[in-house]
SERO-839454 format. One line per 2 residues: number of its first residue (from 1); their letters; for each residue z, y, x of N, C-alpha, C, O. Coordinates in steps of 0.05 Angstrom, whole numbers, plus 5000, padded with zeros to 4 digits. Atoms other than C-alpha are relative to their C-alpha. Layout:
NUM = a = Z:Y:X:Z:Y:X:Z:Y:X:Z:Y:X ~ ...
//
This chain:
1 = mn = 5003:4990:4973:9245:5554:1631:5002:4979:5019:5021:4963:5018 ~ 5001:5022:4979:9226:5509:1689:5014:5009:5024:5003:5024:5041
3 = qv = 4985:4993:4977:9281:5513:1738:4999:4980:5023:5011:4959:5023 ~ 5003:5020:4975:9261:5482:1807:5025:5000:5016:5038:5021:5019
5 = aq = 4978:5002:4981:9315:5457:1851:4995:5016:5026:4973:5014:5037 ~ 5002:4987:4972:9327:5501:1914:5027:5000:5014:5048:5003:5001
7 = yr = 4977:5002:4982:9375:5495:1971:5001:5024:5022:4981:5028:5035 ~ 4999:4977:4981:9399:5554:2014:5016:4993:5023:5035:4977:5021
9 = gt = 4982:5001:4976:9425:5558:2085:4999:5025:5015:4977:5037:5014 ~ 4999:4980:4984:9443:5613:2129:5005:4994:5030:5026:4982:5037
11 = gk = 4995:5011:4973:9433:5604:2202:5000:5027:5021:4988:5049:5017 ~ 4995:4974:4980:9452:5650:2262:4998:4989:5030:5005:4966:5036
13 = rk = 5003:5004:4971:9437:5650:2336:4995:5026:5015:4977:5042:5009 ~ 5002:4975:4984:9447:5705:2388:5005:5024:4977:5025:5025:4964
15 = ts = 4995:4980:5018:9436:5769:2344:4981:4995:4975:4977:5014:4959 ~ 5018:5006:5021:9386:5734:2295:5014:4988:4975:5033:4972:4978
17 = va = 4990:5009:5023:9402:5719:2223:4977:4989:4982:4958:5004:4976 ~ 5022:5012:5013:9357:5671:2183:5012:4990:4972:5031:4975:4972
19 = rv = 4993:5011:5024:9364:5659:2108:4976:4982:4990:4953:4990:4986 ~ 5021:5020:5004:9327:5596:2090:5005:4989:4971:5027:4984:4962
21 = il = 4999:5013:5024:9309:5568:2023:4981:4975:4998:4957:4978:5004 ~ 5014:5024:5001:9285:5497:2014:4995:4991:4971:5014:4990:4956
23 = rp = 5008:5008:5027:9248:5475:1952:4984:4975:5002:4967:4973:5019 ~ 5018:5025:5000:9218:5405:1938:4971:5008:4999:4964:5024:4982
25 = gd = 5029:4995:5001:9144:5408:1955:4985:4984:5020:4991:4961:5024 ~ 5018:5014:4985:9091:5390:2003:4999:5009:5030:4980:5003:5045
27 = ga = 4996:4991:4973:9115:5422:2068:4988:5027:5006:4982:5034:5030 ~ 5008:4974:4994:9091:5492:2059:5019:5017:5014:5043:5014:5009
29 = tw = 4982:4982:4986:9120:5546:2105:4995:5029:4995:4972:5037:4991 ~ 5003:4970:5005:9133:5621:2094:5022:5011:5016:5045:5007:5011
31 = fn = 4980:4986:4983:9166:5661:2149:4994:5029:5000:4975:5038:5013 ~ 5006:4971:5001:9171:5734:2134:4972:5005:4989:4959:5024:4998
33 = gr = 5028:4995:5012:9106:5728:2094:4978:4989:5018:4955:4995:5012 ~ 5019:5009:4979:9070:5691:2153:5005:4969:5000:5026:4959:4992
35 = tl = 4999:5028:4998:9056:5618:2164:5017:4993:5027:5021:5010:5044 ~ 4984:5008:4978:9097:5578:2216:4984:5007:5025:4994:5020:5043
37 = dd = 5017:4998:4976:9038:5578:2265:4999:5030:5009:4999:5036:5033 ~ 5003:4971:4995:9031:5654:2258:5024:5012:5011:5024:5029:5028
39 = yf = 4975:4984:4994:9102:5671:2263:5012:4990:5028:5024:5006:5043 ~ 4992:5009:4973:9120:5626:2324:4976:4987:5014:4971:4963:5012
41 = pr = 5025:5009:4987:9058:5620:2366:5010:4978:5023:4994:4959:5028 ~ 4993:5019:4979:9097:5579:2421:5007:4973:4985:5020:4973:4964
43 = lt = 4996:5026:5008:9097:5505:2409:5030:4992:5001:5041:4978:4983 ~ 4972:5009:4996:9168:5496:2434:5018:5012:4977:5036:4999:4967
45 = hr = 4987:4987:5023:9193:5546:2379:4993:4986:4975:5011:4981:4958 ~ 5007:5016:5024:9155:5510:2326:5014:4973:4996:5025:4966:4975
47 = nq = 4985:5026:4999:9184:5443:2348:5030:5004:4994:5042:4989:4979 ~ 4970:4994:5004:9254:5473:2349:5007:5004:4971:5025:4993:4960
49 = vl = 4997:4995:5029:9247:5501:2278:4999:4976:4984:5017:4974:4967 ~ 5006:5020:5017:9222:5436:2248:5017:4974:5008:5015:4952:4996
51 = ap = 4984:5027:4992:9272:5390:2287:5018:4989:4981:5020:4964:4980 ~ 4982:5012:5022:9323:5383:2230:4984:4984:4982:4994:4963:4974
53 = lr = 5012:5012:5020:9270:5363:2182:4990:4970:5013:4991:4950:4999 ~ 5008:5025:4986:9244:5309:2234:5023:4982:5004:5020:4958:5002
55 = aa = 4978:5017:4994:9313:5285:2249:5008:4985:4973:5015:4962:4973 ~ 4994:5010:5025:9324:5273:2175:4977:4986:4987:4979:4978:4964
57 = nl = 5022:5014:5011:9257:5243:2165:4989:5011:4973:4981:4996:4955 ~ 5009:4986:5026:9238:5295:2111:4976:5020:5005:4972:5039:4989
59 = eg = 5020:4979:4993:9178:5331:2144:4981:4995:4974:4976:4973:4964 ~ 5020:5003:5022:9130:5348:2089:5012:4995:4971:4996:4993:4952
61 = ty = 4988:5003:5025:9179:5338:2031:5011:5025:4988:5017:5026:4964 ~ 4990:4973:5011:9205:5410:2026:4982:5024:5008:4971:5026:5030
63 = dv = 5012:4975:4993:9173:5477:2022:5021:5018:5014:5044:5020:5004 ~ 4981:4985:4985:9208:5523:2071:4993:5029:4999:4972:5038:5007
65 = rv = 5005:4970:5002:9216:5599:2057:5024:5011:5018:5048:5003:5016 ~ 4978:4987:4981:9251:5640:2110:4998:5028:5002:4975:5038:5004
67 = rv = 4999:4970:4995:9272:5714:2117:5018:5000:5025:5041:4992:5024 ~ 4982:4997:4978:9296:5725:2189:4998:5024:5011:4977:5035:5007
69 = hg = 5001:4975:4988:9312:5787:2226:5018:5001:5022:5037:4985:5023 ~ 4985:4997:4975:9342:5809:2292:4994:4984:5021:4984:4962:5017
71 = gg = 5004:5017:4977:9336:5785:2362:4970:4997:5006:4954:5012:4995 ~ 5026:5009:4992:9274:5755:2393:4991:4974:4991:5005:4961:4975
73 = ps = 5011:5027:5011:9232:5692:2381:5017:4976:5006:5020:4958:4989 ~ 4982:5023:4994:9280:5644:2416:5025:5001:4980:5030:4981:4967
75 = gq = 4980:4998:5016:9339:5670:2378:4996:4996:4969:5012:4985:4954 ~ 5011:5004:5029:9300:5672:2312:4997:4970:4994:5005:4959:4974
77 = ag = 5007:5030:5002:9277:5600:2324:5028:4985:4996:5031:4969:4977 ~ 4970:5012:5001:9351:5578:2335:5012:5004:4974:5024:4986:4962
79 = av = 4986:4992:5025:9374:5615:2273:4985:4983:4978:4999:4971:4962 ~ 5014:5014:5019:9319:5584:2230:5008:4969:5001:5013:4956:4981
81 = rh = 4992:5029:4996:9336:5514:2258:5029:4996:4986:5032:4978:4970 ~ 4974:5002:5012:9410:5525:2240:4999:5003:4970:5012:4987:4957
83 = gi = 5001:4995:5027:9393:5552:2170:4988:4976:4984:4999:4968:4963 ~ 5013:5024:5010:9346:5492:2155:5020:4975:4998:5022:4960:4979
85 = ar = 4980:5022:5000:9401:5443:2176:5020:5003:4979:5027:4985:4964 ~ 4979:4996:5022:9453:5476:2132:4988:4995:4970:5001:4984:4953
87 = al = 5014:5003:5028:9403:5477:2071:4997:4968:4995:5000:4957:4974 ~ 5005:5029:5006:9388:5403:2082:5026:4985:4994:5026:4966:4978
89 = ve = 4973:5011:5008:9463:5385:2080:5007:5007:4971:5019:4992:4955 ~ 4993:4993:5028:9469:5423:2017:4981:4984:4981:4990:4978:4959
91 = ad = 5020:5017:5013:9408:5384:1991:5011:4971:4995:5012:4960:4973 ~ 4991:5026:4997:9436:5318:2013:5024:4995:5018:5020:4989:5042
93 = pe = 4977:5001:4981:9507:5314:2040:5001:4975:5018:5013:4975:5039 ~ 5004:5023:4985:9490:5244:2064:4990:5006:5030:4998:4992:5049
95 = lr = 5013:4994:4976:9449:5277:2121:5017:5014:5020:5009:5020:5042 ~ 4982:4981:4983:9509:5315:2150:5006:4982:5027:5005:4994:5048
97 = gv = 4995:5015:4977:9525:5257:2200:4978:5003:5021:4983:5009:5044 ~ 5024:5001:4985:9453:5254:2226:4996:5026:5014:4990:5028:5038
99 = lk = 5006:4973:4990:9446:5329:2234:5023:5010:5018:5018:5025:5037 ~ 4975:4992:4983:9518:5338:2264:4995:4988:5027:4998:5001:5048
101 = ke = 5002:5013:4975:9505:5286:2315:4977:5011:5019:4979:5011:5044 ~ 5023:4986:4984:9437:5320:2337:5010:5028:5009:4998:5039:5027
103 = gf = 4989:4972:4993:9479:5387:2342:4986:5020:4985:4986:5043:4994 ~ 5016:4981:5016:9438:5423:2288:5018:5016:4983:5010:5037:4973
105 = la = 4984:4987:5017:9499:5444:2249:5020:5020:5015:5035:5035:5003 ~ 4982:4986:4985:9536:5476:2306:4988:5029:5006:4965:5033:5014
107 = rd = 5010:4969:4997:9531:5555:2309:5003:5002:5033:5024:4997:5045 ~ 4999:4994:4972:9513:5571:2381:5013:5026:5004:5000:5046:4997
109 = ar = 4986:4974:5001:9564:5626:2395:4995:5018:5025:5006:5040:5028 ~ 5007:4984:4977:9535:5650:2460:4983:5025:4993:4961:5022:4982
111 = iv = 5012:4976:5005:9515:5723:2453:5002:5017:5026:5020:5012:5043 ~ 5000:4984:4975:9499:5776:2506:5027:5016:5004:5037:5030:4986
113 = er = 4976:4986:4996:9561:5803:2541:4995:5031:5005:4975:5039:5016 ~ 5005:4971:4998:9570:5879:2539:5002:5011:5028:5016:5000:5045
115 = kk = 5002:4989:4974:9556:5923:2598:5028:5016:5005:5038:5029:4986 ~ 4974:4986:4993:9622:5951:2632:4993:5024:5017:4974:5025:5032
117 = ag = 5003:4975:4986:9630:6021:2657:5004:4995:5034:5020:4979:5042 ~ 5000:5004:4971:9618:6026:2734:4987:4977:5012:4987:4973:5036
119 = lh = 5014:5023:4991:9579:5964:2737:4969:5003:4992:4962:5020:4975 ~ 5031:4996:5004:9501:5955:2738:4995:4984:4973:4982:4995:4955
121 = ka = 5002:5014:5023:9505:5900:2684:5028:4992:4991:5048:5005:4998 ~ 4973:5008:5007:9560:5861:2651:5018:4993:5020:5042:4999:5018
123 = rk = 4985:5009:4978:9583:5831:2715:4990:5008:5029:5004:5007:5049 ~ 5011:4993:4974:9535:5855:2769:5011:5029:5009:5006:5050:4998
125 = ap = 4987:4975:4987:9574:5905:2813:4980:5013:5020:4961:5000:5030 ~ 5015:4987:4980:9544:5959:2858:5006:4988:5029:5027:4976:5033
127 = qf = 4995:5015:4976:9537:5935:2930:5023:5014:5015:5025:5039:5018 ~ 4975:4988:4985:9603:5943:2969:4993:5010:5027:4978:4998:5042
129 = sk = 5004:4987:4973:9603:5990:3028:5026:5003:5013:5044:5015:5001 ~ 4974:4999:4988:9659:5983:3078:5003:5026:5012:5026:5034:5013
131 = r = 4999:4974:4990:9644:6050:3109:4984:5021:4984:4984:5045:4992
//
């Protein structure tokens, strides 16, 4: 049985969760059954997703398979970036310093604050009336 090496990483951002699998290959991408360009039409999101591979100088050396759900395009792009960085560290622990310095291993903990009763939004209060 031909067992190919694969490295997994789970990335999170806002309400998005991305499960990433890296396999040695020629740089093929698979995002929920679609290509990178198809899944992330915006160039900024595509650049964000591939940033860890660029920082590690490994573009085109791994096939990237991603299952991502929750949130919107920006949150999903951030989650995928986080997952790819974690998978790269699993593949080669030497890359940890490079990726950590770039900030790719940090979980961005900012999430939407809940709406409070009596307010319009989380902090936006109704207009004050003196009389």
